[in-house]
C-alpha positions in Angstrom: -24.4 9.8 11.9 -22.3 10.7 8.9 -19.1 9.3 10.5 -20.9 6.0 11.3 -22.0 5.8 7.6 -18.5 6.5 6.4 -17.1 3.7 8.6 -19.8 1.3 7.4 -19.3 2.1 3.7 -15.5 2.3 3.8 -15.5 6.0 2.7 -13.6 9.0 4.0 -15.7 12.0 3.0 -19.4 12.9 2.8 -19.2 13.0 -1.0 -17.8 9.5 -1.2 -20.6 8.3 1.2 -23.2 9.8 -1.0 -21.6 8.2 -4.1 -21.4 4.8 -2.5 -25.0 5.0 -1.3 -26.2 5.9 -4.8 -24.2 2.9 -6.2 -25.9 0.5 -3.7 -29.4 2.0 -4.5 -28.9 1.8 -8.2 -29.1 -2.0 -8.3 -32.5 -2.2 -6.6 -33.5 0.6 -8.9 -32.5 -1.4 -12.0 -34.1 -4.5 -10.6 -37.4 -2.7 -10.0 -37.3 -1.1 -13.4 -36.6 -4.5 -15.1 -39.4 -6.2 -13.2 -41.9 -3.4 -14.0 -40.7 -3.2 -17.6 -40.1 0.5 -16.9 -37.4 1.7 -19.3 -36.9 5.3 -17.9 -36.4 3.9 -14.4 -34.0 1.3 -15.6 -32.0 3.6 -17.8 -31.7 6.2 -15.0 -30.6 3.6 -12.4 -28.1 2.1 -14.8 -26.6 5.5 -15.6 -26.2 6.2 -11.9 -24.6 2.8 -11.3 -22.0 3.3 -14.0 -21.2 6.8 -13.0 -20.9 6.1 -9.3 -18.8 3.0 -9.9 -16.4 5.0 -12.1 -16.1 7.8 -9.5 -15.4 5.4 -6.6 -12.7 3.7 -8.7 -11.1 7.0 -9.7 -11.0 8.1 -6.1 -9.6 4.7 -5.0 -12.1 4.5 -2.2 -11.5 1.5 0.2 -15.1 0.4 -0.4 -14.0 -0.9 -3.9 -11.6 -3.4 -2.2 -14.3 -4.5 0.3 -16.7 -5.2 -2.5 -14.1 -7.3 -4.3 -13.4 -9.3 -1.2 -17.1 -9.8 -0.8 -17.3 -11.3 -4.3 -19.0 -8.3 -5.7 -16.0 -7.0 -7.7 -16.1 -4.9 -10.8 -16.7 -7.8 -13.3 -19.5 -9.2 -11.2 -21.2 -5.7 -11.1 -21.0 -5.4 -14.9 -22.4 -9.0 -15.2 -25.2 -8.1 -12.9 -26.1 -5.0 -14.9 -26.2 -7.2 -18.1 -28.4 -9.8 -16.5 -30.8 -7.1 -15.3 -30.9 -5.7 -18.9 -31.9 -9.1 -20.2 -34.6 -9.3 -17.5 -35.9 -5.9 -18.7 -36.1 -7.1 -22.3 -38.1 -10.1 -21.1 -40.4 -8.3 -18.8 -41.1 -5.4 -21.2 -42.2 -7.9 -23.9 -39.2 -6.8 -26.0 -37.5 -10.2 -26.0 -37.9 -11.0 -29.7 -35.5 -13.8 -30.8 -33.3 -11.5 -32.9 -32.8 -9.0 -30.1 -32.1 -11.7 -27.5 -29.7 -13.4 -29.8 -27.7 -10.2 -30.3 -27.8 -9.5 -26.5 -26.7 -12.9 -25.3 -24.1 -13.5 -28.1 -22.7 -10.0 -27.7 -22.3 -10.3 -24.0 -20.7 -13.8 -24.3 -18.3 -12.6 -27.0 -17.4 -9.5 -25.0 -16.6 -11.5 -21.9 -14.6 -14.0 -24.0 -12.2 -11.1 -24.6 -11.6 -10.6 -20.9 -9.4 -13.6 -20.3 -6.8 -12.9 -23.0 -6.9 -9.2 -22.1 -6.1 -10.0 -18.5 -3.4 -12.5 -19.5 -1.8 -10.0 -21.8 -1.7 -7.2 -19.2 -0.3 -9.5 -16.6 2.3 -10.9 -18.9 3.3 -7.4 -20.0 3.6 -6.2 -16.3 5.6 -9.3 -15.4 8.1 -9.0 -18.3 8.6 -5.3 -17.7 9.2 -5.7 -14.0 12.9 -5.3 -13.0 14.2 -7.5 -10.2 15.3 -4.2 -8.6 13.1 -1.1 -8.6 14.9 2.2 -8.1 14.8 5.9 -7.4 17.6 8.3 -8.1 19.8 5.8 -10.0 20.8 6.7 -13.5 19.7 3.8 -15.6 20.8 5.3 -18.9 23.3 2.6 -19.6 20.7 -0.1 -18.9 18.5 -0.3 -22.0 15.0 0.2 -20.7 12.6 1.0 -23.6 9.3 2.8 -23.1 6.5 0.5 -22.2 2.9 0.6 -23.3 1.2 3.9 -22.9 -0.4 4.5 -19.5 -3.8 4.8 -21.2 -3.5 1.1 -22.1 -2.3 -0.3 -18.8 -3.6 2.0 -16.0 -6.9 0.6 -14.6 -6.9 -1.8 -17.6 -9.6 -4.1 -16.3 -12.0 -1.2 -15.7 -11.3 0.3 -19.2 -11.8 -3.1 -20.9 -15.1 -3.6 -19.1 -16.4 -0.2 -20.0 -16.0 -1.1 -23.7 -19.3 -2.9 -23.1 -21.1 0.5 -23.1 -21.8 0.6 -26.9 -23.5 -2.8 -26.7 -25.4 -1.9 -23.6 -26.6 1.4 -25.1 -27.4 -0.3 -28.4 -29.7 -2.8 -26.7 -31.5 0.0 -24.8 -31.9 2.0 -28.0 -33.3 -1.1 -29.7 -35.7 -1.7 -26.9 -36.9 1.9 -27.1 -37.1 2.1 -30.9 -37.9 -1.5 -31.7 -35.0 -1.6 -34.2 -32.7 -4.5 -33.7 -30.1 -2.8 -35.9 -29.1 -0.5 -33.1 -28.2 -3.5 -30.9 -26.2 -5.1 -33.7 -24.3 -1.9 -34.3 -23.5 -1.7 -30.6 -22.4 -5.3 -30.5 -20.0 -4.8 -33.5 -18.6 -1.6 -31.9 -18.0 -3.3 -28.6 -16.4 -6.4 -30.1 -14.2 -4.3 -32.4 -13.1 -2.0 -29.6 -12.2 -5.0 -27.4 -10.2 -6.7 -30.2 -8.4 -3.4 -31.0 -7.5 -3.1 -27.3 -5.9 -6.6 -27.4 -4.0 -5.8 -30.6 -2.8 -2.5 -29.2 -1.0 -4.4 -26.4 0.7 -7.1 -28.5 3.5 -4.9 -29.9 4.8 -4.2 -26.4 5.6 -7.9 -25.9 8.3 -7.8 -28.6 11.8 -8.2 -27.3 12.9 -4.7 -28.3 10.1 -3.3 -26.2 11.2 -5.2 -23.1 13.9 -4.4 -20.5 16.9 -6.7 -20.1 16.6 -10.1 -18.5 16.7 -10.3 -14.7 20.2 -11.8 -14.9 21.5 -9.0 -17.0 19.8 -6.4 -14.8 21.3 -7.8 -11.6 24.7 -7.9 -13.2 24.3 -4.2 -14.2 23.4 -3.3 -10.6 26.5 -5.1 -9.3 28.5 -2.9 -11.6 26.6 0.2 -10.4 27.3 -0.7 -6.8 31.0 -1.2 -7.5 31.2 2.1 -9.3 29.1 4.2 -6.9 30.7 2.6 -3.8 28.1 3.4 -1.1 29.4 2.7 2.4 26.2 3.1 4.4 22.9 1.3 3.8 19.5 2.4 5.4 17.7 -0.9 5.2 13.9 -1.3 5.6 11.2 -3.9 5.3 7.6 -3.5 6.3 4.0 -2.7 5.3 2.8 0.5 3.6 1.5 1.8 6.9 5.0 1.5 8.4 6.8 3.6 5.8 7.0 6.4 8.4 9.6 4.3 10.2 12.1 4.7 7.3 11.0 8.1 6.2 12.0 9.6 9.6 15.7 8.6 8.8 16.0 9.8 5.2 17.0 13.4 6.1 19.6 12.1 8.6 21.0 9.7 6.0 21.2 12.5 3.4 23.2 14.7 5.6 25.9 12.0 6.4 29.4 12.7 5.3 29.4 9.3 3.6 27.8 7.8 0.5 24.5 6.3 1.6 21.9 4.1 -0.2 18.4 3.1 0.8 17.6 -0.6 0.5 13.9 -1.5 0.6 12.3 -5.0 0.4 8.7 -4.3 -0.6 7.6 -2.4 -3.7 4.5 -1.0 -1.9 6.9 1.2 0.2 8.2 3.1 -2.9 5.1 5.2 -3.4 5.1 6.0 0.4 8.7 7.0 0.5 9.3 10.7 1.2 11.1 12.8 -1.3 14.9 12.1 -1.1 17.9 12.5 -3.3 19.5 9.3 -1.9 19.7 6.4 -4.3 17.0 3.8 -3.5 17.0 0.1 -4.4 14.0 -2.0 -3.8 14.9 -5.7 -4.0 11.9 -7.9 -3.2 13.6 -11.3 -3.7 15.9 -12.5 -0.9 17.8 -14.6 -3.5 18.5 -11.5 -5.6 19.6 -9.4 -2.6 21.9 -12.1 -1.3 23.5 -12.4 -4.7 24.2 -8.6 -5.1 27.7 -7.5 -4.5 27.4 -5.5 -1.3 31.0 -5.9 -0.2 31.6 -2.1 -0.4 29.1 -1.4 2.4 30.5 -0.8 5.8 27.5 0.2 8.0 23.9 -1.1 7.8 21.2 0.9 9.6 18.0 -0.9 10.6 14.9 1.2 11.7 12.8 -1.9 12.4 13.2 -5.4 13.8 11.7 -7.7 11.1 12.6 -11.1 9.8 13.8 -9.9 6.4 16.7 -8.1 8.1 18.4 -11.5 8.1 19.0 -11.2 4.4 21.4 -8.2 5.0 22.6 -9.2 8.4 24.4 -12.2 6.8 26.8 -9.8 5.0 30.1 -10.1 7.1 32.0 -7.2 5.6 29.8 -4.6 7.2 28.7 -3.7 10.7 25.0 -3.8 11.5 23.2 -1.2 13.7 19.7 -1.1 15.1 18.6 2.5 15.1 14.9 1.9 15.7 12.0 4.2 14.8 11.6 5.8 18.2 13.1 5.6 21.7 10.7 4.6 24.4 9.9 2.3 27.3 7.8 0.0 25.2 8.7 -3.7 25.1 9.7 -3.2 21.4 12.6 -1.0 22.6 14.1 -4.0 24.5 13.5 -6.7 22.0 15.9 -9.7 22.5 16.2 -9.8 18.7 18.4 -6.6 19.0 21.4 -8.6 20.2 21.8 -9.8 16.6 23.2 -6.4 15.7 26.8 -5.3 16.2 25.6 -2.1 17.9 22.4 -0.5 19.2 22.1 3.2 18.9 19.9 5.0 21.4 18.9 8.6 21.9 20.3 9.0 25.4 21.4 7.4 28.7 17.9 6.2 29.2 18.1 3.7 26.4 21.4 2.3 27.7 19.9 1.8 31.2 16.8 0.3 29.7 18.7 -2.5 28.1 20.8 -3.1 31.3 17.6 -3.4 33.3 15.9 -5.7 30.8 19.0 -8.0 30.6 18.1 -9.4 27.1 21.6 -10.0 25.9 22.6 -6.5 24.6 26.0 -5.7 26.0 26.6 -2.2 27.4 29.7 -1.7 25.2 27.6 -2.3 22.1 25.2 0.6 22.9 26.0 4.1 21.5 24.1 7.3 22.5 23.6 9.4 19.4 20.5 11.5 20.2 17.5 11.9 18.0 18.5 13.9 14.9 14.8 14.0 13.7 13.7 16.2 16.6 15.0 19.5 15.2 11.5 20.6 13.9 10.0 20.4 17.4 9.6 23.9 18.8 9.6 24.7 22.6 6.6 26.3 24.2 6.1 29.9 23.2 3.9 32.7 24.5 0.2 31.7 24.1 -1.7 33.7 21.5 -3.9 36.3 23.1 -7.6 35.4 23.1 -7.1 31.8 22.0 -7.7 28.6 24.0 -4.9 26.0 24.4 -4.8 22.8 22.4 -4.4 19.4 24.0 -3.1 16.5 21.8 -4.3 13.0 22.6 -2.0 10.6 20.7 -2.4 7.1 22.1 -0.2 4.3 20.7 -1.7 1.1 19.1 -2.7 -2.1 20.9 0.5 -4.0 20.0 0.7 -7.7 19.4 -0.5 -8.8 22.8 -3.5 -8.1 24.9 -1.5 -6.5 27.8 -3.6 -3.7 29.2 -0.6 -1.4 29.4 -0.1 -1.3 25.7 -2.6 1.4 24.9 -4.8 3.7 26.9 -7.4 3.8 24.1 -9.4 0.7 25.1 -9.8 1.4 28.9 -9.2 5.1 29.2 -9.6 6.7 25.8 -13.2 7.8 26.2 -12.7 9.1 29.7 -9.7 11.1 28.6 -11.5 12.7 25.7 -14.7 13.3 27.6 -12.9 15.1 30.4 -11.0 17.3 27.9 -14.0 18.3 25.8 -16.1 18.9 29.0 -13.3 20.8 30.8 -14.7 23.9 32.7 -12.1 26.1 31.1 -12.3 25.3 27.4 -9.5 23.7 25.5 -9.3 22.3 21.9 -8.7 18.6 21.5 -6.7 17.0 18.7 -7.0 13.2 18.5 -4.3 11.5 16.5 -4.5 7.7 16.7 -1.5 5.5 15.8 -1.8 4.4 12.1 -1.9 0.7 13.3 -4.8 1.3 15.7 -7.3 -1.6 15.4 -5.1 -3.6 13.1 -5.1 -6.5 15.5 -7.7 -5.8 18.2 -11.4 -5.4 17.5 -11.7 -3.8 21.0 -9.1 -1.1 20.0 -10.9 -0.5 16.7 -14.2 -0.1 18.5 -12.7 2.2 21.1 -11.2 4.3 18.4 -14.6 4.7 16.7 -16.2 5.8 20.0 -13.5 8.4 20.6 -13.9 9.7 17.1 -17.6 10.0 17.7 -17.0 11.9 20.9 -14.7 14.3 19.2 -17.2 14.9 16.3 -20.1 15.4 18.7 -18.1 17.9 20.8 -17.1 19.7 17.6 -20.7 19.9 16.5 -21.8 21.1 19.9 -19.2 23.8 20.0 -20.1 25.0 16.4 -23.6 25.5 17.6 -22.5 27.5 20.7 -23.0 31.3 20.3 -19.6 31.9 21.8 -17.8 30.1 18.9 -20.3 30.8 16.2 -19.4 34.5 16.2 -15.7 33.7 15.9 -16.5 31.2 13.1 -18.3 34.0 11.1 -15.4 36.4 11.7 -12.8 34.0 10.5 -14.8 32.3 7.7 -13.1 34.2 4.9 -9.6 33.3 6.1 -10.5 29.7 6.6 -12.0 29.6 3.1 -8.8 31.0 1.6 -6.7 28.4 3.5 -9.0 25.6 2.3 -8.6 26.8 -1.3 -4.8 26.7 -0.8 -5.1 23.2 0.5 -7.1 22.1 -2.5 -4.6 23.7 -4.9 -1.7 22.0 -3.3 -3.5 18.6 -3.1 -4.4 18.9 -6.7 -0.9 19.7 -7.7 0.5 16.8 -5.7 -2.1 14.5 -7.2 -1.1 15.5 -10.7 2.6 14.9 -9.8 2.1 11.6 -8.2 -0.8 10.1 -10.3 1.6 7.5 -11.7 3.4 7.1 -8.4 1.3 4.2 -7.2 2.0 0.6 -6.4 1.1 -0.8 -9.8 3.3 1.7 -11.7 6.4 0.6 -9.9 6.2 -2.8 -11.6 7.2 -1.1 -14.8 10.9 -0.6 -15.6 10.4 2.8 -17.1 9.2 4.2 -13.8 12.5 3.3 -12.2 14.4 4.7 -15.2 12.6 8.0 -14.9 12.6 8.3 -11.1 15.3 10.8 -10.7 14.9 13.5 -8.1 16.5 16.9 -9.1 18.6 18.4 -6.3 16.2 21.3 -6.1 13.2 19.0 -5.6 13.8 18.4 -1.9 13.8 22.2 -1.2 10.7 22.7 -3.3 9.0 19.8 -1.4 10.0 21.2 1.9 8.6 24.7 1.0 5.4 23.1 -0.3 5.0 21.0 2.9 5.4 24.2 5.0 2.8 26.0 2.9 0.4 23.0 3.2 0.9 22.8 6.9 0.2 26.5 7.5 -2.9 26.3 5.4 -4.1 23.2 7.1 -4.1 24.7 10.6 -5.8 27.9 9.2 -8.5 25.9 7.4 -10.4 25.2 10.5 -11.0 27.2 13.6 -8.5 27.3 16.4 -11.3 26.3 18.8 -12.5 23.3 16.7 -11.9 19.8 18.0 -10.4 17.6 15.3 -9.4 14.0 14.5 -6.1 14.0 12.7 -5.3 11.0 10.5 -3.2 10.2 7.4 0.4 11.0 6.7 -0.1 14.8 7.1 0.1 16.8 9.2 3.1 15.1 10.8 3.1 14.2 14.5 5.7 16.9 15.1 3.4 19.5 13.5 0.7 18.4 16.0 3.3 18.8 18.8 4.0 22.4 17.7 0.3 23.2 17.7 -0.3 21.8 21.1 0.2 23.1 24.6 0.2 19.7 26.2 0.1 16.0 25.3 -1.8 13.0 26.7 -0.3 9.7 25.5 1.0 6.2 26.4 4.4 4.6 26.8 5.8 5.1 23.4 8.3 7.1 21.5 5.7 9.8 21.1 6.2 10.7 24.8 10.0 10.6 24.5 9.9 12.9 21.4 7.5 15.3 23.0 9.8 15.8 26.0 12.0 17.7 23.5 9.4 20.5 23.5 9.6 21.0 27.3 5.8 21.2 27.5 3.7 19.4 30.1 2.4 16.0 29.3 0.4 13.2 30.9 0.8 9.4 30.5 -1.8 6.8 31.3 -1.1 3.9 33.6 -3.6 1.6 31.9 -2.2 -1.5 33.5 -2.9 -0.1 37.0 0.6 -0.4 38.3 0.3 2.6 40.5 2.2 5.9 40.1 5.3 4.9 42.0 5.8 1.6 40.2 4.8 3.1 36.9 7.5 5.7 37.2 10.1 3.1 38.3 9.5 1.0 35.2 9.2 3.8 32.7 11.8 6.5 32.6 9.8 8.7 30.2 7.1 9.3 32.8 9.4 10.6 35.5 8.3 14.2 34.6 4.8 13.3 33.6 1.4 13.6 35.2 0.2 10.0 35.7 -3.4 9.2 34.8 -5.4 6.2 35.8 -8.1 4.8 33.6 -10.6 7.3 35.0 -8.3 10.2 33.8 -9.0 12.2 36.9 -5.5 13.6 36.9 -6.2 15.7 33.8 -7.2 18.5 36.1 -3.6 18.8 37.1 -2.4 18.9 33.5 -5.0 21.5 32.5 -4.0 23.6 35.5 -0.3 23.5 34.3 -1.4 24.5 30.8 -3.6 27.5 31.9 -1.1 28.7 34.5 2.6 27.9 34.1 3.2 28.8 37.7 1.0 25.8 38.6 3.4 23.5 36.7 5.5 21.7 39.4 7.2 19.4 36.9 8.9 22.0 34.6 12.4 21.5 36.1 12.1 17.7 36.0 11.3 17.9 32.3 14.5 19.8 31.6 16.5 17.1 33.4 14.6 14.3 31.8 15.1 15.7 28.3 18.9 15.3 28.6 18.5 11.8 30.2 16.2 10.6 27.4 17.6 12.4 24.4 21.2 13.3 25.3 23.0 16.6 25.7 22.5 19.5 23.3 26.3 19.6 22.6 27.7 18.0 20.6 24.6 18.1 18.5 22.8 14.9 17.6 23.8 15.0 13.9 27.4 15.4 15.0 27.2 12.4 17.4 25.4 10.3 14.7 28.2 11.1 12.2 30.9 10.2 14.7 29.2 6.9 15.4 29.1 6.2 11.6 32.8 7.1 11.2 33.8 4.9 14.1 31.9 1.9 13.0 33.0 2.2 9.4 36.6 2.2 10.6 36.0 -0.9 12.7 34.4 -2.7 9.7 37.4 -1.7 7.5 39.8 -2.9 10.2 37.9 -6.2 10.4 38.0 -6.7 6.6 41.7 -5.9 6.5 42.4 -8.5 9.2 40.5 -11.2 7.4 42.4 -10.5 4.1 45.7 -11.0 6.0 44.7 -14.5 7.2 47.0 -16.9 5.2 45.1 -18.9 2.6 46.6 -22.1 4.0 45.6 -21.4 7.6 43.3 -24.4 7.5 45.2 -27.7 7.3 44.7 -29.6 4.0 42.7 -32.7 4.0 45.9 -34.8 3.4 47.3 -33.7 6.7 47.9 -36.6 9.2 44.8 -37.4 11.3 42.4 -35.3 9.2 39.2 -37.3 8.6 40.6 -40.3 10.4 39.3 -39.5 13.9 42.8 -39.0 15.2 43.0 -36.4 18.0 
């Protein structure tokens, strides 16, 4: 019931759901208080309304965005409270002319300040926005003065609207005491505060408080590029939810024996970018990017096939490589767009064979097998912990851009898979980690995801009530409480560090100026991530079913906690093969086991499930008794076929591929320089322009 309420309200915790419910109930409460002329009821409901609204905004609850899209945004909610207050004054026989005059004039004057305030804030943000936002680039020689204090610009609309409170309180006090002077004082205080807010912003529009012009800034970045001389660019464009696609390559790029730079195209990726010491340039404008001097770059790495890749692909002095964000048998891994690149790097032989079979125009000589450098954190299966039940991870992929039934198991088989796992005769723990894009396009996938979550939550509640697990819960309660406290402390620390690291703040030039990552920060962040991860898994029982969402824990962390995987055709399966653990893949399209294996190399060592998920008994048998695992040897062979050999290591092969392609780009550029300037006949040559053959 609580989960259903959270989905309905757009909240993520029980506390947020309670807060949102109180916000919704406060308006009928104010209306009832106004109609009855009941001052205490109205005052109480208004206080609840203001407090809950503030809490939801501070927590950045998705409900706030939904209300705005439903034309019930913050300004409308303030106006509604004001109208209800006027109704109270009328219904309570307190609407004497002087009081009504102060109320109406005060509210009108207050809202008259809103337009210039919004205009000033927008102008300030626009003028302080650099055409290139950065991380880890020393901008000390680019004069970027401090902007307006965060107190003036952060959640500015909300702060401006709350300056209404003196007027609102003054009117209520006047209604209670019968003294109009209280209302007048409140109106004066509100108007003065609003005016002072406007005046406080004005000095920051002066020229000396603004960064250089876009033209000067782009010229400075051209100079920085020529001085720094990066030779490798990790290029990415996408949505906030897709930031994981570039994050997975940051560590690999940092370890290269070459100067690398990250080029992003959307500012909303910057807050989602993992900690890195690499220089990062975010260039939203295609015109700006195409006018930057990128002639020193030799290799461009592309984790995603998106239209904006064209803006860098047009640079002829570098070689362009599609590295992807996962190696799998999905259609995305044989996209015909891929032939636009000079090379395609795959993990192992399977990727090469996949392109040959698909025949989409990618030539065999343009494919390089480099392994998967990111898979180092995946641990092989170890000895099971005595007395504990194994964990099964269900990690389906999303529905994709088409309605093909083979895209995801979630719609047709998800409930059957989870139900069979939670009802297994020999108990297991189930972790459900849906793809972050799940339900983005398909209502059916979104509904299936909600049903699977409900199944997990019900099974967890049933297990909590079972005496077998209740005793263990009591025994481990203290340790789980300590772990939960560690999580809260780490989350609080991260929140304090990243409070300004949000989308809006990256519009300000000073954020780019100050966004320098100390060399020690990466190590500290890694240690903190390890501490958080250990605390997370200890914060709930090893027997508890759980839905895993959000950026943490990482998918690889879930791999390490699990004894087996159930998934779909995606890079999740290919990556899990590195663990050597048993896994099952769902044939949602109903191809049949033989054809399914023929078309999808990653399932050659998998247990094949149909949409009824009956084959899970075989997977569970392999988990409980390794001697009942007939596919163990096949998984060893498949690992090398999918991911390449262990020697040379994947990072070594990746570096060798970078070196080779850089040399080829250099050779190409040298060859172009040697072409004589007069290789093209001048227009005065005989026959030119005259139609003469």
